C-alpha positions as CSV (number, residue, x, y, z in Angstrom):
1,M,0.0,0.0,0.0
2,F,2.8,2.4,0.9
3,V,5.4,1.3,-1.7
4,A,4.5,3.4,-4.7
5,Q,2.1,5.9,-6.1
6,A,-1.6,5.1,-6.1
7,H,-2.1,4.9,-9.9
8,S,-5.5,3.4,-9.9
9,F,-9.0,4.1,-8.6
10,A,-8.8,0.9,-6.6
11,Q,-5.6,1.9,-4.9
12,Q,-6.9,5.3,-4.1
13,A,-10.2,4.0,-2.7
14,R,-8.3,1.5,-0.5
15,L,-6.1,4.3,0.8
16,A,-9.2,6.4,1.6
17,I,-11.1,3.6,3.3
18,T,-8.1,2.4,5.2
19,L,-6.8,5.7,6.6
20,A,-9.8,8.1,6.8
21,W,-11.2,6.2,9.7
22,V,-7.9,6.5,11.6
23,A,-8.2,10.3,11.2
24,G,-11.8,10.4,12.3
25,Y,-11.0,8.1,15.2
26,T,-8.1,10.2,16.3
27,N,-9.9,13.5,15.9
28,V,-12.8,12.4,18.1
29,L,-10.5,11.2,20.8
30,T,-8.7,14.6,20.9
31,L,-12.1,16.2,21.2
32,L,-13.2,13.9,24.1
33,T,-9.9,14.2,26.0
34,C,-8.6,17.7,25.1
35,G,-11.7,19.6,23.8
36,W,-9.9,20.4,20.5
37,G,-10.0,18.8,17.1
38,T,-6.6,18.1,15.4
39,S,-7.3,16.5,12.1
40,H,-8.3,19.7,10.2
41,M,-7.1,23.2,10.8
42,T,-9.8,25.4,9.4
43,G,-11.7,26.0,12.7
44,I,-8.4,26.3,14.6
45,T,-7.3,29.0,12.2
46,S,-10.6,30.8,12.7
47,N,-10.1,30.6,16.5
48,L,-6.6,32.1,16.1
49,G,-8.0,35.1,14.3
50,R,-10.9,35.6,16.7
51,D,-8.7,35.2,19.8
52,A,-6.1,37.6,18.4
53,A,-8.8,40.2,17.6
54,E,-10.2,39.9,21.1
55,G,-6.9,40.1,22.8
56,K,-7.1,36.5,24.2
57,W,-3.4,35.9,23.7
58,D,-3.2,32.7,25.7
59,L,-5.9,31.0,23.5
60,G,-4.5,32.5,20.4
61,L,-1.0,31.1,21.3
62,F,-2.5,27.7,21.8
63,A,-4.3,27.7,18.5
64,L,-1.0,28.7,16.8
65,W,0.7,25.9,18.6
66,V,-1.7,23.3,17.1
67,L,-1.3,24.8,13.7
68,L,2.5,24.6,13.9
69,A,2.3,21.0,15.1
70,F,0.2,20.1,12.1
71,L,2.7,21.9,9.8
72,V,5.6,20.1,11.4
73,G,3.9,16.8,10.8
74,A,3.5,17.6,7.1
75,A,7.2,18.7,7.0
76,I,8.3,15.5,8.6
77,S,6.4,13.6,5.9
78,G,8.1,15.6,3.2
79,F,11.5,15.1,4.7
80,C,11.1,11.3,5.1
81,T,9.8,10.7,1.6
82,E,12.5,12.9,0.0
83,L,15.1,11.2,2.1
84,G,13.9,7.8,0.9
85,R,13.8,9.0,-2.7
86,R,17.3,10.4,-2.6
87,R,18.7,7.2,-1.0
88,G,16.8,5.0,-3.5
89,W,14.6,3.2,-0.9
90,E,11.8,1.3,-2.6
91,S,9.3,1.7,0.3
92,I,9.7,5.5,0.7
93,Y,6.3,6.0,2.3
94,V,6.7,3.3,5.0
95,L,9.0,5.6,7.1
96,P,6.5,8.5,7.5
97,M,3.7,6.1,8.2
98,A,5.8,4.5,10.9
99,V,6.5,7.9,12.4
100,E,2.8,8.6,12.4
101,T,2.2,5.3,14.2
102,S,4.8,6.3,16.8
103,L,3.1,9.6,17.4
104,L,-0.3,8.0,17.8
105,A,1.2,5.5,20.2
106,V,2.5,8.5,22.3
107,F,-1.0,10.0,22.1
108,A,-2.5,6.6,23.2
109,V,-0.3,6.8,26.3
110,G,-1.8,10.2,27.0
111,V,-5.3,8.9,26.6
112,E,-4.6,6.0,28.9
113,L,-3.3,8.4,31.6
114,H,-6.2,10.9,31.0
115,A,-8.7,11.4,33.8
116,R,-12.1,10.7,32.3
117,G,-14.8,13.3,32.7
118,K,-12.7,16.4,32.2
119,F,-10.6,18.0,29.5
120,E,-6.8,18.0,29.7
121,T,-5.2,21.2,31.0
122,G,-1.7,22.5,31.4
123,A,1.2,20.6,29.9
124,G,-0.9,17.5,29.2
125,L,-3.2,19.6,26.9
126,W,-0.2,21.1,25.0
127,W,1.7,17.9,24.3
128,M,-1.3,15.7,23.6
129,T,-2.8,18.0,21.0
130,A,0.6,18.7,19.5
131,V,1.3,14.9,19.0
132,A,-2.1,14.2,17.6
133,A,-2.0,17.2,15.2
134,A,1.5,16.3,14.0
135,A,0.3,12.8,13.3
136,M,-2.6,14.1,11.3
137,G,-0.5,16.5,9.3
138,L,2.0,13.7,8.6
139,Q,-0.8,11.4,7.4
140,N,-2.4,14.0,5.2
141,A,0.8,14.9,3.5
142,T,1.9,11.3,3.0
143,I,-1.4,10.2,1.5
144,T,-1.7,13.3,-0.6
145,R,1.7,12.5,-2.2
146,I,0.9,8.8,-2.6
147,S,-2.3,9.6,-4.4
148,S,-0.9,12.6,-6.4
149,G,-3.3,15.0,-4.7
150,V,-6.4,12.9,-5.3
151,V,-7.0,11.5,-1.7
152,R,-6.9,13.5,1.5
153,T,-8.0,11.6,4.6
154,T,-7.9,14.0,7.6
155,H,-10.7,16.4,6.7
156,V,-14.0,16.3,4.7
157,T,-14.7,19.9,3.8
158,G,-12.9,19.7,0.4
159,V,-14.2,16.2,-0.1
160,L,-17.8,17.4,0.3
161,T,-17.1,20.2,-2.1
162,D,-15.8,17.8,-4.7
163,L,-18.7,15.4,-4.0
164,G,-21.2,18.1,-4.7
165,M,-19.6,19.1,-8.0
166,E,-19.1,15.5,-9.1
167,A,-22.8,14.7,-8.3
168,V,-23.9,17.5,-10.7
169,Q,-21.7,16.2,-13.4
170,F,-23.1,12.7,-12.9
171,L,-26.7,13.9,-13.0
172,W,-26.0,15.7,-16.3
173,W,-24.5,12.5,-17.7
174,L,-27.6,10.5,-16.6
175,R,-29.9,13.2,-18.2
176,D,-28.0,13.1,-21.5
177,K,-28.0,9.3,-21.6
178,A,-31.7,9.0,-20.6
179,R,-32.9,11.7,-22.9
180,G,-35.9,10.4,-24.8
181,R,-37.7,7.1,-24.3
182,L,-35.5,4.2,-23.2
183,D,-36.5,0.7,-24.1
184,R,-35.7,-2.1,-21.8
185,E,-32.5,-3.0,-23.5
186,A,-31.2,0.6,-23.5
187,A,-32.1,1.0,-19.8
188,H,-30.3,-2.2,-19.0
189,A,-27.2,-1.0,-20.8
190,L,-27.4,2.3,-19.0
191,I,-27.6,0.7,-15.6
192,H,-24.6,-1.5,-16.3
193,S,-22.5,1.4,-17.6
194,V,-22.9,3.4,-14.4
195,P,-20.3,1.5,-12.2
196,T,-17.6,2.0,-14.9
197,H,-18.2,5.7,-15.5
198,P,-15.3,7.9,-14.2
199,T,-17.6,10.3,-12.4
200,A,-19.5,7.5,-10.7
201,R,-16.2,6.0,-9.6
202,R,-15.0,9.3,-8.3
203,L,-18.3,9.8,-6.4
204,A,-17.8,6.4,-4.8
205,L,-14.2,7.3,-3.8
206,L,-15.3,10.7,-2.2
207,A,-18.3,9.1,-0.4
208,S,-16.0,6.4,1.0
209,I,-13.7,9.0,2.5
210,V,-16.6,10.8,4.2
211,G,-18.1,7.5,5.4
212,S,-14.8,6.1,6.6
213,F,-14.1,9.3,8.5
214,G,-17.5,9.3,10.2
215,L,-17.2,5.6,10.9
216,G,-13.9,6.2,12.7
217,A,-15.5,9.0,14.8
218,A,-18.3,6.6,15.8
219,L,-15.9,3.8,16.7
220,G,-13.7,6.2,18.7
221,T,-16.6,7.4,20.7
222,L,-17.8,3.9,21.4
223,A,-14.3,2.8,22.4
224,Y,-13.9,5.8,24.7
225,D,-17.3,5.2,26.3
226,H,-16.6,1.5,27.1
227,L,-12.8,1.2,27.3
228,P,-11.5,4.7,27.8
229,R,-7.9,3.7,28.8
230,L,-7.4,1.5,25.8
231,S,-9.5,3.4,23.4
232,M,-6.6,4.7,21.2
233,F,-5.0,1.3,20.8
234,P,-7.1,0.0,17.8
235,P,-5.8,2.6,15.2
236,V,-2.2,2.2,16.5
237,L,-2.4,-1.6,16.2
238,F,-4.1,-1.3,12.8
239,L,-1.3,0.9,11.4
240,M,1.3,-1.4,12.8
241,W,-0.3,-4.3,11.0
242,I,-0.5,-2.7,7.6
243,I,3.1,-1.4,7.9
244,Y,4.1,-5.0,8.7
245,Q,2.3,-6.2,5.6
246,D,4.1,-3.7,3.5
247,V,7.5,-4.4,4.9
248,S,7.2,-8.2,4.9
249,A,6.1,-8.6,1.3
250,P,9.2,-8.9,-0.9
251,I,9.9,-6.3,-3.5
252,A,11.5,-7.4,-6.8
253,E,15.0,-6.0,-7.3
254,I,16.1,-4.1,-10.5
255,E,19.7,-4.9,-11.6
256,P,21.6,-3.4,-14.5
257,S,22.6,-5.9,-17.2
258,T,26.2,-6.8,-17.9
259,L,25.5,-6.8,-21.6
260,V,26.0,-3.1,-21.9
261,G,29.4,-1.5,-22.0
262,E,32.9,-2.8,-22.9
263,S,32.6,-5.9,-20.7
264,G,29.5,-7.1,-22.5
265,L,28.3,-7.0,-26.1
266,G,29.6,-3.5,-26.6
267,L,26.1,-2.1,-26.8
268,P,25.8,1.7,-26.8
269,E,25.2,3.5,-23.5
270,S,22.0,5.0,-25.0
271,L,20.5,1.4,-24.8
272,A,20.0,0.5,-21.1
273,I,19.1,-3.0,-20.0
274,Y,17.9,-3.9,-16.6
275,H,16.7,-7.2,-15.1
276,L,13.9,-7.6,-12.6
277,R,14.9,-10.3,-10.1
278,H,13.3,-12.2,-7.2
279,V,14.8,-11.3,-3.8
280,A,17.2,-14.2,-3.1
281,S,15.7,-14.8,0.4
282,S,12.1,-15.1,-1.0
283,P,12.4,-16.7,-4.5
284,T,9.0,-18.5,-4.4
285,R,6.8,-15.7,-2.9
286,T,4.7,-13.3,-5.0
287,H,6.8,-10.1,-5.4
288,R,5.6,-6.5,-5.6
289,M,6.8,-4.2,-8.3
290,P,9.2,-1.5,-7.0
291,N,8.4,2.1,-7.5
292,L,9.3,2.4,-11.2
293,L,8.8,6.1,-11.4
294,D,11.4,6.8,-8.7
295,W,13.7,4.2,-10.4
296,S,13.3,6.0,-13.7
297,E,14.5,9.3,-12.1
298,R,17.9,7.5,-11.3
299,L,18.4,6.3,-14.9
300,P,21.5,7.8,-16.6
301,P,20.5,10.7,-18.8
302,T,22.2,9.1,-21.8
303,A,19.7,6.2,-21.8
304,R,17.2,6.8,-24.6
305,V,15.8,3.3,-25.0
306,V,15.4,1.2,-21.8
307,I,14.8,-2.6,-21.8
308,L,13.3,-4.0,-18.6
309,D,13.6,-7.8,-18.5
310,L,10.9,-9.5,-16.5
311,A,12.1,-13.1,-17.2
312,G,13.5,-13.4,-13.7
313,V,10.2,-12.9,-11.9
314,E,7.4,-15.5,-12.3
315,Q,4.8,-13.9,-10.1
316,L,3.9,-10.3,-9.6
317,D,1.1,-8.7,-7.7
318,A,-1.8,-6.8,-9.2
319,N,-0.1,-3.4,-9.0
320,A,2.7,-4.5,-11.4
321,A,0.7,-3.5,-14.5
322,L,-0.2,-0.1,-13.0
323,E,3.5,0.6,-12.3
324,L,4.5,-0.4,-15.8
325,R,1.7,1.7,-17.4
326,A,2.8,4.7,-15.3
327,L,6.4,4.2,-16.4
328,L,5.4,4.0,-20.1
329,A,3.6,7.3,-19.7
330,R,6.6,8.9,-18.0
331,F,8.9,7.7,-20.8
332,G,6.5,9.0,-23.5
333,A,6.7,12.5,-21.9
334,Q,10.5,12.3,-21.8
335,R,10.8,11.2,-25.4
336,R,12.3,7.9,-24.3
337,R,11.2,4.4,-25.3
338,L,10.6,1.4,-23.0
339,L,10.6,-2.2,-24.0
340,I,9.4,-4.9,-21.6
341,A,11.2,-8.2,-22.3
342,G,10.5,-11.6,-20.9
343,I,6.7,-11.3,-21.3
344,S,5.4,-14.9,-21.6
345,P,1.8,-15.5,-22.5
346,E,1.1,-16.5,-18.9
347,K,2.5,-13.1,-17.7
348,V,0.4,-11.3,-20.3
349,Q,-2.7,-13.0,-19.1
350,S,-1.8,-12.3,-15.4
351,L,-1.3,-8.6,-16.1
352,R,-4.4,-8.3,-18.1
353,R,-6.5,-9.9,-15.4
354,S,-5.3,-7.1,-13.1
355,G,-7.4,-4.7,-15.0
356,A,-4.5,-2.6,-16.3
357,G,-2.9,-4.6,-19.0
358,E,-4.3,-2.8,-22.0
359,F,-0.9,-1.0,-22.4
360,L,0.7,-4.4,-23.4
361,A,1.2,-4.2,-27.2
362,P,3.7,-5.6,-29.7
363,S,5.4,-2.2,-29.9
364,N,6.6,-2.3,-26.3
365,T,6.8,-6.0,-25.3
366,C,9.0,-8.9,-26.4
367,P,9.0,-12.5,-25.4
368,D,12.8,-12.7,-25.1
369,L,15.7,-10.4,-24.4
370,D,17.6,-11.0,-27.7
371,L,14.7,-9.8,-29.7
372,A,14.2,-6.8,-27.4
373,I,17.9,-5.8,-28.0
374,A,17.5,-5.9,-31.7
375,I,14.3,-3.8,-31.6
376,G,16.0,-1.4,-29.1
377,L,18.8,-0.8,-31.6
378,N,16.3,0.0,-34.3
379,L,14.4,2.3,-32.0
380,L,17.7,4.2,-31.2
381,A,18.2,4.7,-35.0
382,E,14.6,6.0,-35.3
383,L,15.1,8.4,-32.3
384,A,18.3,9.7,-33.8
385,H,16.6,10.3,-37.2
386,D,13.7,12.1,-35.5
387,S,16.1,14.3,-33.6
388,R,18.0,15.3,-36.7
389,A,14.6,16.0,-38.4
390,R,13.5,18.3,-35.6
391,T,16.8,20.2,-35.7
392,A,16.9,20.5,-39.5
């Protein structure tokens, strides 16, 4: 879940449903123990302006404290993900989510020590709200980056705004489709086309965020009513579990080929060849695709045609096709070409069953590496010809 970008609707929906409830849960616990919400900053910013105008400097300073804590959490997320990207980590998002889990664990200790029936005051109020707000800022920033700005899980104001606009677009689409008298066959086709329509899927995603956030708030309230001292443990344990699932699943390794350069076949540097391999310690397990977009950023600038050999990996998870499709789009924007070698008929069927294999075409796939090298050399000649034509 936290290895790569969320390229598909299914990935984004899973992120929303998985993490929005954690935000709703945490927010309601801070309301019940501290009297302040920490998952969204709009109301706190309003309080800051009001308190400053009324000269209530102590309250204004506290509101500023919560805002800064949220900001620091977002900054920690940015630092962790950039650190992972610069060092070439495959799971660059696991570290910020682990930091969030640690912050929520600290907040859980505060909830356990909290005296039920009154709000926290003094130092307890300051550090508990700061820890919770930092965790929410960190989560929001991390999930925003994973989903490329599509999913935000710690507040619902923007989600409700998008939901209203998307609902209007969907109703217009239904009106246009249903204009005139529909016979039974046409009505049946219309009903079956709704789940696949982009606007309908977007509505489902937005509604899942709102519903998950509200569910988390309800679960947090029930937990605090019945098990107040342990009420913050469920989201902490849940985040620990999904992080463990991410860390324990092996990620296929990308290795440069020895065929390029003087020690190999003497192929030009503009033709780069890489092999995808099983992790040696887990050769029989289903492997996840590494973050190919981050990997592409580390490719040498001289590489114009890249061959990625998949012959060394027999099993890949459902996100493999999404990663490959995103990489093909990135290469197209960079005027590079990507060839995927080692694609057997079984792998083709597996990738197509994932729902994102439509990008597989004879122009970018080869069953064996030798043929891919021959095609790659021809592509280099075509790219050189196109470059000369553009400069002429």
